[in-house]
C-alpha positions, 0 to 999 in steps of 0.5 A: 480199773483198766490199764494201757501201757506204751513204751519207746526207746529214746537215744538220750539219757533219763536225765535228758528225757525227764524234763520233757515228761516231768514238767506237764506244760512241756507235754504240749511239745509232744502231744498230737493235738493242741494242749494248753496248761494253766499252773494252779500252784506256785511252788516248784514242780513236785508232788502236789503241784496242780494244773488245769489243761485244755485239750483240743482233741479231734474237734472236742475241747476237754478241760481237765484238772491234773495233780502230780502224785510222784516226782522222782527225777530222773526215773519216775513221774506220775499224775492224776487227771480228772475230766468229763471222760473220767479219772486217770492216772499216768505213770512214766517210768524211765530206765537206762538201756543201751546208752539211752532210755526206755520210757514206759507210760502206764495209763490207769482208768477208773472203771466206769460205763464210759471208760468201758465204752472208750476201751471197747470202741475208741481205744483200738482205733483212736487212743492207742494210735494217738498215744503211740504217735505222741510217744514218737513225737516225744522221741523226736523232740528229745533226740533233736534237742540232745543232738543240738546240745551235743 
């Protein structure tokens, strides 16, 4: 299994940041490519909630099945993803820091031939820059919302 880690400081409290990362359909507000979500379960958001996403990533359409593994507002959120590119686990950790929040995202991928190719070829030139750009969009989105509400 390989792991990539991304972090960003957001000038808002964990309670203000968590709704943007702990609600999977809201990820479409800050991802870099168009993404739609379908909720497959009807209960309140929490462990076991399931979704289907359709991502439009650099001209490809990727459909994925997602399932929430951990939901501890406002400090931790984790979900699994399975799509044609592989199996992944995303873990978001929110820690209070200097009046704001340090958001860390770990992405664990199951070790397959495809994931090794992705990490060797696509990670440095495409995936890391897009992930960092998405985190910057998250920061802008949350801070803009926070400034609006005072």
